C-alpha positions, 0 to 999 in steps of 0.5 A, spaced: 117 428 673 116 430 681 110 427 682 113 420 679 119 421 683 115 422 689 110 416 687 117 411 686 119 414 693 113 412 696 113 405 693 120 403 695 118 406 702 112 402 703 116 395 700 122 397 704 117 397 710 113 391 709 120 387 708 122 390 715 116 388 718 116 381 715 124 380 717 122 383 724 116 378 725 121 372 723 127 374 727 122 375 733 119 368 732 127 365 732 129 369 738 123 368 742 123 362 747 118 359 751 118 354 757 113 348 755 112 342 759 109 336 757 105 331 762 103 324 761 095 322 761 091 316 761 084 316 758 079 313 763 073 308 761 069 314 761 073 318 755 069 321 750 068 327 746 062 329 750 065 328 757 072 331 754 068 337 752 065 338 759 071 336 763 075 342 759 070 347 760 070 346 767 077 346 767 078 353 763 073 356 769 078 355 774 084 358 770 087 364 773 094 365 772 096 370 767 103 366 766 099 360 762 100 362 755 097 356 752 095 348 753 094 343 748 092 336 748 095 330 744 092 323 743 096 317 741 094 316 733 099 310 732 100 304 736 108 304 734 109 311 739 114 310 744 109 310 749 103 307 745 097 308 750 100 315 753 097 322 751 100 328 753 098 335 755 103 341 753 103 347 757 106 353 755 108 358 760 112 365 760 118 362 764 119 356 769 119 360 775 112 362 773 110 355 772 113 353 778 109 358 782 102 356 778 103 349 780 104 350 787 098 354 787 094 349 783 096 343 788 093 347 794 087 349 790 081 345 793 076 346 787 082 344 782 082 337 787 074 337 786 075 337 778 080 332 778 076 327 782 070 329 778 073 327 771 078 321 774 074 316 769 075 321 763 082 323 763 088 323 769 094 327 768 100 326 772 103 333 774 109 330 778 111 327 772 111 333 767 118 334 763 120 341 762 123 344 755 125 350 752 121 351 746 122 355 739 117 356 734 120 359 727 114 359 723 108 362 724 102 357 725 098 360 720 104 361 715 101 355 710 094 356 712 089 357 718 088 351 723 081 348 723 076 352 728 075 346 732 082 347 735 084 340 732 091 339 729 095 333 727 102 332 729 109 328 728 114 328 734 121 326 733 125 324 738 132 327 737 139 327 740 145 331 739 152 328 736 158 328 740 161 335 741 154 338 739 148 342 742 143 347 743 147 352 740 148 348 733 141 346 733 138 354 734 143 356 728 140 351 723 133 353 724 133 360 720 136 356 714 131 350 715 125 355 716 127 359 710 128 353 705 121 351 708 117 357 706 121 357 699 117 351 697 110 351 694 109 344 697 106 346 704 101 350 701 094 349 705 097 344 710 098 349 716 105 346 717 109 349 722 114 346 727 117 347 734 124 345 737 123 343 744 130 343 748 130 338 754 131 340 761 131 333 763 128 328 759 131 321 759 128 319 752 131 325 748 136 331 748 130 335 744 124 334 740 122 336 733 115 336 732 111 338 726 104 340 726 099 340 720 091 341 720 090 333 718 094 327 717 093 327 709 096 334 710 102 331 714 103 326 708 103 332 703 108 336 708 113 330 708 113 329 700 115 337 700 120 336 705 123 330 701 123 334 694 124 341 696 128 341 703 131 335 705 137 335 699 140 341 702 138 341 709 138 334 712 146 333 711 147 340 715 142 337 720 145 330 720 152 333 722 149 335 729 144 331 731 140 324 729 133 322 730 129 316 731 127 312 724 119 314 725 116 319 729 110 319 734 104 321 731 098 324 735 091 327 734 091 334 738 087 339 740 088 346 743 085 346 750 086 353 752 089 360 748 091 366 753 089 370 747 082 368 746 080 365 753 073 364 750 076 359 745 073 352 746 075 345 743 070 341 739 073 334 740 071 328 735 070 321 738 
């Protein structure tokens, strides 16, 4: 009887610890914010998968700032985007101060200037036109399956504005309920679905961005169907109290360009 009691106690303890670990991870994701910047980019006449591979490899060799946590590239995937010919680079930093310091060093870097000149016919990005956001990512990227090893992802980015009298506090308060409802659905399996809210520092187009990420366009359609069936009935009325988004999202083919936790990573682009 004593052995059985000990077994039951150990089992309960393990289950309890596992639940506490899960809760801690979820709370960390909701509580942790980043400073993310988006800067506009234009593809040049020599834009290709081969040239982008060379360009990114050269660029990665110039990176030294430990405050840079990740970089992603977005190529427009719809002619109905707000800026249909514009791509974007997203840079994630540990803080705004760290980002400003890194940029001040970058613009004075002779090797960085040579790199920009060498690849100006491939891709040109306007660092002076970058916009800053507070980024929150309530669901882990691997919650519904790993993203492709190539670094590819598909994204749908909604431009949203707060209703009068509401703001960031209301949006952040909504995120735990939304994330839990998504995770309770079976419809997102194998889509790699996760999402981010980007609260604008000074953006003329929107108060915040709601970005959905999946491993393919087909998976985004699957996630949209799961949202309509399992999430929207309860969550959309709550969201609509404090914010409204555009009628359709901007769509992008994206690639991870740099991962501070895996500095040997190299994206594999597709033409």
